mmCIF file of the N, C-alpha and C atoms, coordinates in Angstrom:
data_MODEL
# 
_entry.id   MODEL 
# 
loop_
_atom_site.group_PDB 
_atom_site.id 
_atom_site.type_symbol 
_atom_site.label_atom_id 
_atom_site.label_alt_id 
_atom_site.label_comp_id 
_atom_site.label_asym_id 
_atom_site.label_entity_id 
_atom_site.label_seq_id 
_atom_site.pdbx_PDB_ins_code 
_atom_site.Cartn_x 
_atom_site.Cartn_y 
_atom_site.Cartn_z 
_atom_site.occupancy 
_atom_site.B_iso_or_equiv 
_atom_site.pdbx_formal_charge 
_atom_site.auth_seq_id 
_atom_site.auth_comp_id 
_atom_site.auth_asym_id 
_atom_site.auth_atom_id 
_atom_site.pdbx_PDB_model_num 
ATOM 1   N N  . MET A 1 1  ? 102.117 114.062 130.748 1.00 0.00 ? 1  MET A N  1 
ATOM 2   C CA . MET A 1 1  ? 101.980 113.494 129.413 1.00 0.00 ? 1  MET A CA 1 
ATOM 3   C C  . MET A 1 1  ? 103.074 114.078 128.519 1.00 0.00 ? 1  MET A C  1 
ATOM 4   N N  . ALA A 1 2  ? 103.748 113.213 127.804 1.00 0.00 ? 2  ALA A N  1 
ATOM 5   C CA . ALA A 1 2  ? 104.830 113.644 126.920 1.00 0.00 ? 2  ALA A CA 1 
ATOM 6   C C  . ALA A 1 2  ? 104.265 114.280 125.660 1.00 0.00 ? 2  ALA A C  1 
ATOM 7   N N  . THR A 1 3  ? 104.961 115.276 125.181 1.00 0.00 ? 3  THR A N  1 
ATOM 8   C CA . THR A 1 3  ? 104.608 115.877 123.899 1.00 0.00 ? 3  THR A CA 1 
ATOM 9   C C  . THR A 1 3  ? 105.829 115.789 122.991 1.00 0.00 ? 3  THR A C  1 
ATOM 10  N N  . PHE A 1 4  ? 105.561 115.876 121.717 1.00 0.00 ? 4  PHE A N  1 
ATOM 11  C CA . PHE A 1 4  ? 106.615 115.769 120.718 1.00 0.00 ? 4  PHE A CA 1 
ATOM 12  C C  . PHE A 1 4  ? 106.665 117.072 119.925 1.00 0.00 ? 4  PHE A C  1 
ATOM 13  N N  . PRO A 1 5  ? 107.636 117.946 120.217 1.00 0.00 ? 5  PRO A N  1 
ATOM 14  C CA . PRO A 1 5  ? 107.720 119.221 119.502 1.00 0.00 ? 5  PRO A CA 1 
ATOM 15  C C  . PRO A 1 5  ? 108.529 119.107 118.206 1.00 0.00 ? 5  PRO A C  1 
ATOM 16  N N  . CYS A 1 6  ? 108.050 119.788 117.188 1.00 0.00 ? 6  CYS A N  1 
ATOM 17  C CA . CYS A 1 6  ? 108.782 119.860 115.926 1.00 0.00 ? 6  CYS A CA 1 
ATOM 18  C C  . CYS A 1 6  ? 109.969 120.795 116.119 1.00 0.00 ? 6  CYS A C  1 
ATOM 19  N N  . GLN A 1 7  ? 111.150 120.341 115.761 1.00 0.00 ? 7  GLN A N  1 
ATOM 20  C CA . GLN A 1 7  ? 112.363 121.145 115.906 1.00 0.00 ? 7  GLN A CA 1 
ATOM 21  C C  . GLN A 1 7  ? 112.436 122.279 114.883 1.00 0.00 ? 7  GLN A C  1 
ATOM 22  N N  . LEU A 1 8  ? 111.664 122.184 113.816 1.00 0.00 ? 8  LEU A N  1 
ATOM 23  C CA . LEU A 1 8  ? 111.713 123.201 112.770 1.00 0.00 ? 8  LEU A CA 1 
ATOM 24  C C  . LEU A 1 8  ? 110.718 124.336 112.973 1.00 0.00 ? 8  LEU A C  1 
ATOM 25  N N  . CYS A 1 9  ? 109.519 124.022 113.481 1.00 0.00 ? 9  CYS A N  1 
ATOM 26  C CA . CYS A 1 9  ? 108.498 125.067 113.590 1.00 0.00 ? 9  CYS A CA 1 
ATOM 27  C C  . CYS A 1 9  ? 107.895 125.200 114.988 1.00 0.00 ? 9  CYS A C  1 
ATOM 28  N N  . GLY A 1 10 ? 108.179 124.255 115.883 1.00 0.00 ? 10 GLY A N  1 
ATOM 29  C CA . GLY A 1 10 ? 107.689 124.355 117.247 1.00 0.00 ? 10 GLY A CA 1 
ATOM 30  C C  . GLY A 1 10 ? 106.320 123.744 117.506 1.00 0.00 ? 10 GLY A C  1 
ATOM 31  N N  . LYS A 1 11 ? 105.626 123.311 116.476 1.00 0.00 ? 11 LYS A N  1 
ATOM 32  C CA . LYS A 1 11 ? 104.318 122.691 116.665 1.00 0.00 ? 11 LYS A CA 1 
ATOM 33  C C  . LYS A 1 11 ? 104.498 121.417 117.483 1.00 0.00 ? 11 LYS A C  1 
ATOM 34  N N  . THR A 1 12 ? 103.570 121.153 118.419 1.00 0.00 ? 12 THR A N  1 
ATOM 35  C CA . THR A 1 12 ? 103.697 119.977 119.273 1.00 0.00 ? 12 THR A CA 1 
ATOM 36  C C  . THR A 1 12 ? 102.592 118.962 119.005 1.00 0.00 ? 12 THR A C  1 
ATOM 37  N N  . PHE A 1 13 ? 102.913 117.704 119.291 1.00 0.00 ? 13 PHE A N  1 
ATOM 38  C CA . PHE A 1 13 ? 101.991 116.596 119.047 1.00 0.00 ? 13 PHE A CA 1 
ATOM 39  C C  . PHE A 1 13 ? 101.934 115.702 120.267 1.00 0.00 ? 13 PHE A C  1 
ATOM 40  N N  . LEU A 1 14 ? 100.773 115.091 120.482 1.00 0.00 ? 14 LEU A N  1 
ATOM 41  C CA . LEU A 1 14 ? 100.576 114.227 121.640 1.00 0.00 ? 14 LEU A CA 1 
ATOM 42  C C  . LEU A 1 14 ? 101.029 112.794 121.404 1.00 0.00 ? 14 LEU A C  1 
ATOM 43  N N  . THR A 1 15 ? 101.158 112.403 120.134 1.00 0.00 ? 15 THR A N  1 
ATOM 44  C CA . THR A 1 15 ? 101.603 111.037 119.842 1.00 0.00 ? 15 THR A CA 1 
ATOM 45  C C  . THR A 1 15 ? 102.787 111.064 118.882 1.00 0.00 ? 15 THR A C  1 
ATOM 46  N N  . LEU A 1 16 ? 103.625 110.062 119.015 1.00 0.00 ? 16 LEU A N  1 
ATOM 47  C CA . LEU A 1 16 ? 104.781 109.946 118.126 1.00 0.00 ? 16 LEU A CA 1 
ATOM 48  C C  . LEU A 1 16 ? 104.339 109.727 116.684 1.00 0.00 ? 16 LEU A C  1 
ATOM 49  N N  . GLU A 1 17 ? 103.252 108.990 116.499 1.00 0.00 ? 17 GLU A N  1 
ATOM 50  C CA . GLU A 1 17 ? 102.743 108.732 115.146 1.00 0.00 ? 17 GLU A CA 1 
ATOM 51  C C  . GLU A 1 17 ? 102.365 110.034 114.441 1.00 0.00 ? 17 GLU A C  1 
ATOM 52  N N  . LYS A 1 18 ? 101.608 110.900 115.116 1.00 0.00 ? 18 LYS A N  1 
ATOM 53  C CA . LYS A 1 18 ? 101.201 112.181 114.510 1.00 0.00 ? 18 LYS A CA 1 
ATOM 54  C C  . LYS A 1 18 ? 102.422 113.058 114.240 1.00 0.00 ? 18 LYS A C  1 
ATOM 55  N N  . PHE A 1 19 ? 103.370 113.053 115.171 1.00 0.00 ? 19 PHE A N  1 
ATOM 56  C CA . PHE A 1 19 ? 104.603 113.823 115.017 1.00 0.00 ? 19 PHE A CA 1 
ATOM 57  C C  . PHE A 1 19 ? 105.386 113.353 113.789 1.00 0.00 ? 19 PHE A C  1 
ATOM 58  N N  . THR A 1 20 ? 105.516 112.039 113.637 1.00 0.00 ? 20 THR A N  1 
ATOM 59  C CA . THR A 1 20 ? 106.256 111.473 112.505 1.00 0.00 ? 20 THR A CA 1 
ATOM 60  C C  . THR A 1 20 ? 105.593 111.839 111.183 1.00 0.00 ? 20 THR A C  1 
ATOM 61  N N  . ILE A 1 21 ? 104.281 111.691 111.119 1.00 0.00 ? 21 ILE A N  1 
ATOM 62  C CA . ILE A 1 21 ? 103.545 112.034 109.902 1.00 0.00 ? 21 ILE A CA 1 
ATOM 63  C C  . ILE A 1 21 ? 103.701 113.515 109.584 1.00 0.00 ? 21 ILE A C  1 
ATOM 64  N N  . TYR A 1 22 ? 103.628 114.371 110.604 1.00 0.00 ? 22 TYR A N  1 
ATOM 65  C CA . TYR A 1 22 ? 103.771 115.807 110.388 1.00 0.00 ? 22 TYR A CA 1 
ATOM 66  C C  . TYR A 1 22 ? 105.159 116.149 109.841 1.00 0.00 ? 22 TYR A C  1 
ATOM 67  N N  . ASN A 1 23 ? 106.177 115.477 110.332 1.00 0.00 ? 23 ASN A N  1 
ATOM 68  C CA . ASN A 1 23 ? 107.540 115.771 109.877 1.00 0.00 ? 23 ASN A CA 1 
ATOM 69  C C  . ASN A 1 23 ? 107.724 115.549 108.386 1.00 0.00 ? 23 ASN A C  1 
ATOM 70  N N  . TYR A 1 24 ? 106.922 114.678 107.798 1.00 0.00 ? 24 TYR A N  1 
ATOM 71  C CA . TYR A 1 24 ? 106.993 114.486 106.353 1.00 0.00 ? 24 TYR A CA 1 
ATOM 72  C C  . TYR A 1 24 ? 106.611 115.766 105.609 1.00 0.00 ? 24 TYR A C  1 
ATOM 73  N N  . SER A 1 25 ? 105.829 116.639 106.227 1.00 0.00 ? 25 SER A N  1 
ATOM 74  C CA . SER A 1 25 ? 105.445 117.889 105.564 1.00 0.00 ? 25 SER A CA 1 
ATOM 75  C C  . SER A 1 25 ? 106.653 118.801 105.367 1.00 0.00 ? 25 SER A C  1 
ATOM 76  N N  . HIS A 1 26 ? 107.633 118.704 106.254 1.00 0.00 ? 26 HIS A N  1 
ATOM 77  C CA . HIS A 1 26 ? 108.847 119.505 106.108 1.00 0.00 ? 26 HIS A CA 1 
ATOM 78  C C  . HIS A 1 26 ? 109.811 118.876 105.100 1.00 0.00 ? 26 HIS A C  1 
ATOM 79  N N  . SER A 1 27 ? 109.872 117.561 105.073 1.00 0.00 ? 27 SER A N  1 
ATOM 80  C CA . SER A 1 27 ? 110.838 116.883 104.201 1.00 0.00 ? 27 SER A CA 1 
ATOM 81  C C  . SER A 1 27 ? 110.268 116.564 102.822 1.00 0.00 ? 27 SER A C  1 
ATOM 82  N N  . ARG A 1 28 ? 108.956 116.680 102.681 1.00 0.00 ? 28 ARG A N  1 
ATOM 83  C CA . ARG A 1 28 ? 108.245 116.338 101.452 1.00 0.00 ? 28 ARG A CA 1 
ATOM 84  C C  . ARG A 1 28 ? 108.347 114.843 101.127 1.00 0.00 ? 28 ARG A C  1 
ATOM 85  N N  . GLU A 1 29 ? 108.790 114.058 102.097 1.00 0.00 ? 29 GLU A N  1 
ATOM 86  C CA . GLU A 1 29 ? 108.875 112.608 101.914 1.00 0.00 ? 29 GLU A CA 1 
ATOM 87  C C  . GLU A 1 29 ? 107.476 112.007 101.918 1.00 0.00 ? 29 GLU A C  1 
ATOM 88  N N  . ARG A 1 30 ? 107.258 111.041 101.062 1.00 0.00 ? 30 ARG A N  1 
ATOM 89  C CA . ARG A 1 30 ? 105.984 110.317 100.970 1.00 0.00 ? 30 ARG A CA 1 
ATOM 90  C C  . ARG A 1 30 ? 106.320 108.821 100.963 1.00 0.00 ? 30 ARG A C  1 
ATOM 91  N N  . PRO A 1 31 ? 106.452 108.201 102.134 1.00 0.00 ? 31 PRO A N  1 
ATOM 92  C CA . PRO A 1 31 ? 106.946 106.827 102.188 1.00 0.00 ? 31 PRO A CA 1 
ATOM 93  C C  . PRO A 1 31 ? 105.949 105.747 101.789 1.00 0.00 ? 31 PRO A C  1 
ATOM 94  N N  . TYR A 1 32 ? 104.660 106.064 101.728 1.00 0.00 ? 32 TYR A N  1 
ATOM 95  C CA . TYR A 1 32 ? 103.648 105.058 101.399 1.00 0.00 ? 32 TYR A CA 1 
ATOM 96  C C  . TYR A 1 32 ? 103.239 105.227 99.939  1.00 0.00 ? 32 TYR A C  1 
ATOM 97  N N  . LYS A 1 33 ? 103.762 104.342 99.092  1.00 0.00 ? 33 LYS A N  1 
ATOM 98  C CA . LYS A 1 33 ? 103.587 104.481 97.650  1.00 0.00 ? 33 LYS A CA 1 
ATOM 99  C C  . LYS A 1 33 ? 102.530 103.523 97.111  1.00 0.00 ? 33 LYS A C  1 
ATOM 100 N N  . CYS A 1 34 ? 101.748 104.020 96.170  1.00 0.00 ? 34 CYS A N  1 
ATOM 101 C CA . CYS A 1 34 ? 100.744 103.197 95.504  1.00 0.00 ? 34 CYS A CA 1 
ATOM 102 C C  . CYS A 1 34 ? 101.460 102.222 94.578  1.00 0.00 ? 34 CYS A C  1 
ATOM 103 N N  . VAL A 1 35 ? 101.062 100.961 94.645  1.00 0.00 ? 35 VAL A N  1 
ATOM 104 C CA . VAL A 1 35 ? 101.726 99.926  93.844  1.00 0.00 ? 35 VAL A CA 1 
ATOM 105 C C  . VAL A 1 35 ? 101.014 99.642  92.527  1.00 0.00 ? 35 VAL A C  1 
ATOM 106 N N  . GLN A 1 36 ? 99.929  100.334 92.258  1.00 0.00 ? 36 GLN A N  1 
ATOM 107 C CA . GLN A 1 36 ? 99.208  100.123 91.005  1.00 0.00 ? 36 GLN A CA 1 
ATOM 108 C C  . GLN A 1 36 ? 100.047 100.637 89.834  1.00 0.00 ? 36 GLN A C  1 
ATOM 109 N N  . PRO A 1 37 ? 100.093 99.875  88.748  1.00 0.00 ? 37 PRO A N  1 
ATOM 110 C CA . PRO A 1 37 ? 100.865 100.315 87.576  1.00 0.00 ? 37 PRO A CA 1 
ATOM 111 C C  . PRO A 1 37 ? 100.385 101.678 87.075  1.00 0.00 ? 37 PRO A C  1 
ATOM 112 N N  . ASP A 1 38 ? 101.318 102.514 86.713  1.00 0.00 ? 38 ASP A N  1 
ATOM 113 C CA . ASP A 1 38 ? 101.047 103.831 86.127  1.00 0.00 ? 38 ASP A CA 1 
ATOM 114 C C  . ASP A 1 38 ? 100.342 104.804 87.066  1.00 0.00 ? 38 ASP A C  1 
ATOM 115 N N  . CYS A 1 39 ? 100.343 104.556 88.359  1.00 0.00 ? 39 CYS A N  1 
ATOM 116 C CA . CYS A 1 39 ? 99.699  105.495 89.278  1.00 0.00 ? 39 CYS A CA 1 
ATOM 117 C C  . CYS A 1 39 ? 100.714 106.537 89.756  1.00 0.00 ? 39 CYS A C  1 
ATOM 118 N N  . GLY A 1 40 ? 101.747 106.101 90.435  1.00 0.00 ? 40 GLY A N  1 
ATOM 119 C CA . GLY A 1 40 ? 102.801 107.009 90.855  1.00 0.00 ? 40 GLY A CA 1 
ATOM 120 C C  . GLY A 1 40 ? 102.504 107.879 92.060  1.00 0.00 ? 40 GLY A C  1 
ATOM 121 N N  . LYS A 1 41 ? 101.356 107.729 92.691  1.00 0.00 ? 41 LYS A N  1 
ATOM 122 C CA . LYS A 1 41 ? 101.031 108.554 93.853  1.00 0.00 ? 41 LYS A CA 1 
ATOM 123 C C  . LYS A 1 41 ? 101.666 107.969 95.109  1.00 0.00 ? 41 LYS A C  1 
ATOM 124 N N  . ALA A 1 42 ? 101.937 108.855 96.075  1.00 0.00 ? 42 ALA A N  1 
ATOM 125 C CA . ALA A 1 42 ? 102.519 108.441 97.345  1.00 0.00 ? 42 ALA A CA 1 
ATOM 126 C C  . ALA A 1 42 ? 101.944 109.320 98.451  1.00 0.00 ? 42 ALA A C  1 
ATOM 127 N N  . PHE A 1 43 ? 101.995 108.806 99.680  1.00 0.00 ? 43 PHE A N  1 
ATOM 128 C CA . PHE A 1 43 ? 101.296 109.449 100.788 1.00 0.00 ? 43 PHE A CA 1 
ATOM 129 C C  . PHE A 1 43 ? 102.138 109.459 102.056 1.00 0.00 ? 43 PHE A C  1 
ATOM 130 N N  . VAL A 1 44 ? 101.761 110.335 103.000 1.00 0.00 ? 44 VAL A N  1 
ATOM 131 C CA . VAL A 1 44 ? 102.502 110.470 104.251 1.00 0.00 ? 44 VAL A CA 1 
ATOM 132 C C  . VAL A 1 44 ? 102.068 109.468 105.308 1.00 0.00 ? 44 VAL A C  1 
ATOM 133 N N  . SER A 1 45 ? 100.913 108.835 105.129 1.00 0.00 ? 45 SER A N  1 
ATOM 134 C CA . SER A 1 45 ? 100.453 107.867 106.127 1.00 0.00 ? 45 SER A CA 1 
ATOM 135 C C  . SER A 1 45 ? 99.837  106.647 105.446 1.00 0.00 ? 45 SER A C  1 
ATOM 136 N N  . ARG A 1 46 ? 99.851  105.553 106.166 1.00 0.00 ? 46 ARG A N  1 
ATOM 137 C CA . ARG A 1 46 ? 99.256  104.317 105.651 1.00 0.00 ? 46 ARG A CA 1 
ATOM 138 C C  . ARG A 1 46 ? 97.757  104.505 105.446 1.00 0.00 ? 46 ARG A C  1 
ATOM 139 N N  . TYR A 1 47 ? 97.124  105.242 106.350 1.00 0.00 ? 47 TYR A N  1 
ATOM 140 C CA . TYR A 1 47 ? 95.687  105.502 106.243 1.00 0.00 ? 47 TYR A CA 1 
ATOM 141 C C  . TYR A 1 47 ? 95.355  106.196 104.920 1.00 0.00 ? 47 TYR A C  1 
ATOM 142 N N  . LYS A 1 48 ? 96.124  107.217 104.571 1.00 0.00 ? 48 LYS A N  1 
ATOM 143 C CA . LYS A 1 48 ? 95.845  107.947 103.332 1.00 0.00 ? 48 LYS A CA 1 
ATOM 144 C C  . LYS A 1 48 ? 96.096  107.076 102.104 1.00 0.00 ? 48 LYS A C  1 
ATOM 145 N N  . LEU A 1 49 ? 97.092  106.199 102.172 1.00 0.00 ? 49 LEU A N  1 
ATOM 146 C CA . LEU A 1 49 ? 97.324  105.265 101.073 1.00 0.00 ? 49 LEU A CA 1 
ATOM 147 C C  . LEU A 1 49 ? 96.146  104.309 100.936 1.00 0.00 ? 49 LEU A C  1 
ATOM 148 N N  . MET A 1 50 ? 95.666  103.765 102.042 1.00 0.00 ? 50 MET A N  1 
ATOM 149 C CA . MET A 1 50 ? 94.550  102.819 101.988 1.00 0.00 ? 50 MET A CA 1 
ATOM 150 C C  . MET A 1 50 ? 93.289  103.493 101.445 1.00 0.00 ? 50 MET A C  1 
ATOM 151 N N  . ARG A 1 51 ? 93.061  104.725 101.837 1.00 0.00 ? 51 ARG A N  1 
ATOM 152 C CA . ARG A 1 51 ? 91.915  105.484 101.323 1.00 0.00 ? 51 ARG A CA 1 
ATOM 153 C C  . ARG A 1 51 ? 92.059  105.672 99.813  1.00 0.00 ? 51 ARG A C  1 
ATOM 154 N N  . HIS A 1 52 ? 93.257  105.964 99.354  1.00 0.00 ? 52 HIS A N  1 
ATOM 155 C CA . HIS A 1 52 ? 93.521  106.128 97.928  1.00 0.00 ? 52 HIS A CA 1 
ATOM 156 C C  . HIS A 1 52 ? 93.326  104.817 97.168  1.00 0.00 ? 52 HIS A C  1 
ATOM 157 N N  . MET A 1 53 ? 93.781  103.710 97.741  1.00 0.00 ? 53 MET A N  1 
ATOM 158 C CA . MET A 1 53 ? 93.694  102.416 97.062  1.00 0.00 ? 53 MET A CA 1 
ATOM 159 C C  . MET A 1 53 ? 92.256  102.063 96.709  1.00 0.00 ? 53 MET A C  1 
ATOM 160 N N  . ALA A 1 54 ? 91.305  102.562 97.472  1.00 0.00 ? 54 ALA A N  1 
ATOM 161 C CA . ALA A 1 54 ? 89.890  102.311 97.180  1.00 0.00 ? 54 ALA A CA 1 
ATOM 162 C C  . ALA A 1 54 ? 89.497  102.901 95.828  1.00 0.00 ? 54 ALA A C  1 
ATOM 163 N N  . THR A 1 55 ? 90.205  103.915 95.360  1.00 0.00 ? 55 THR A N  1 
ATOM 164 C CA . THR A 1 55 ? 89.872  104.518 94.064  1.00 0.00 ? 55 THR A CA 1 
ATOM 165 C C  . THR A 1 55 ? 90.218  103.583 92.909  1.00 0.00 ? 55 THR A C  1 
ATOM 166 N N  . HIS A 1 56 ? 91.096  102.623 93.152  1.00 0.00 ? 56 HIS A N  1 
ATOM 167 C CA . HIS A 1 56 ? 91.476  101.662 92.115  1.00 0.00 ? 56 HIS A CA 1 
ATOM 168 C C  . HIS A 1 56 ? 90.549  100.453 92.085  1.00 0.00 ? 56 HIS A C  1 
ATOM 169 N N  . SER A 1 57 ? 89.730  100.298 93.092  1.00 0.00 ? 57 SER A N  1 
ATOM 170 C CA . SER A 1 57 ? 88.866  99.127  93.209  1.00 0.00 ? 57 SER A CA 1 
ATOM 171 C C  . SER A 1 57 ? 87.559  99.336  92.454  1.00 0.00 ? 57 SER A C  1 
ATOM 172 N N  . PRO A 1 58 ? 87.120  98.324  91.705  1.00 0.00 ? 58 PRO A N  1 
ATOM 173 C CA . PRO A 1 58 ? 85.824  98.450  91.025  1.00 0.00 ? 58 PRO A CA 1 
ATOM 174 C C  . PRO A 1 58 ? 84.658  98.370  92.015  1.00 0.00 ? 58 PRO A C  1 
ATOM 175 N N  . GLN A 1 59 ? 84.923  97.811  93.185  1.00 0.00 ? 59 GLN A N  1 
ATOM 176 C CA . GLN A 1 59 ? 83.878  97.696  94.207  1.00 0.00 ? 59 GLN A CA 1 
ATOM 177 C C  . GLN A 1 59 ? 83.836  98.990  95.017  1.00 0.00 ? 59 GLN A C  1 
ATOM 178 N N  . LYS A 1 60 ? 82.698  99.635  95.048  1.00 0.00 ? 60 LYS A N  1 
ATOM 179 C CA . LYS A 1 60 ? 82.538  100.887 95.781  1.00 0.00 ? 60 LYS A CA 1 
ATOM 180 C C  . LYS A 1 60 ? 81.878  100.602 97.127  1.00 0.00 ? 60 LYS A C  1 
ATOM 181 N N  . SER A 1 61 ? 82.437  101.172 98.181  1.00 0.00 ? 61 SER A N  1 
ATOM 182 C CA . SER A 1 61 ? 81.934  100.885 99.524  1.00 0.00 ? 61 SER A CA 1 
ATOM 183 C C  . SER A 1 61 ? 80.818  101.829 99.961  1.00 0.00 ? 61 SER A C  1 
ATOM 184 N N  . HIS A 1 62 ? 80.557  102.881 99.195  1.00 0.00 ? 62 HIS A N  1 
ATOM 185 C CA . HIS A 1 62 ? 79.517  103.846 99.554  1.00 0.00 ? 62 HIS A CA 1 
ATOM 186 C C  . HIS A 1 62 ? 78.438  103.890 98.478  1.00 0.00 ? 62 HIS A C  1 
ATOM 187 N N  . GLN A 1 63 ? 77.245  104.151 98.907  1.00 0.00 ? 63 GLN A N  1 
ATOM 188 C CA . GLN A 1 63 ? 76.139  104.262 97.959  1.00 0.00 ? 63 GLN A CA 1 
ATOM 189 C C  . GLN A 1 63 ? 75.383  105.549 98.247  1.00 0.00 ? 63 GLN A C  1 
ATOM 190 N N  . CYS A 1 64 ? 75.067  106.299 97.202  1.00 0.00 ? 64 CYS A N  1 
ATOM 191 C CA . CYS A 1 64 ? 74.325  107.552 97.365  1.00 0.00 ? 64 CYS A CA 1 
ATOM 192 C C  . CYS A 1 64 ? 72.866  107.276 97.677  1.00 0.00 ? 64 CYS A C  1 
# 
């Protein structure tokens, strides 16, 4: 099984996706940007952006 080692710190990952997302921690790049006016937040993964976008929605998916 192939692994993907970080050239900067040596940490290894089993998938290219996890490796790519981790590399943003070294570069501080946040390629997934919120498009809501006046928000300005950005994220390292599409999943984290989608989770954030729920905060802008008036419809709540969870109930206490």
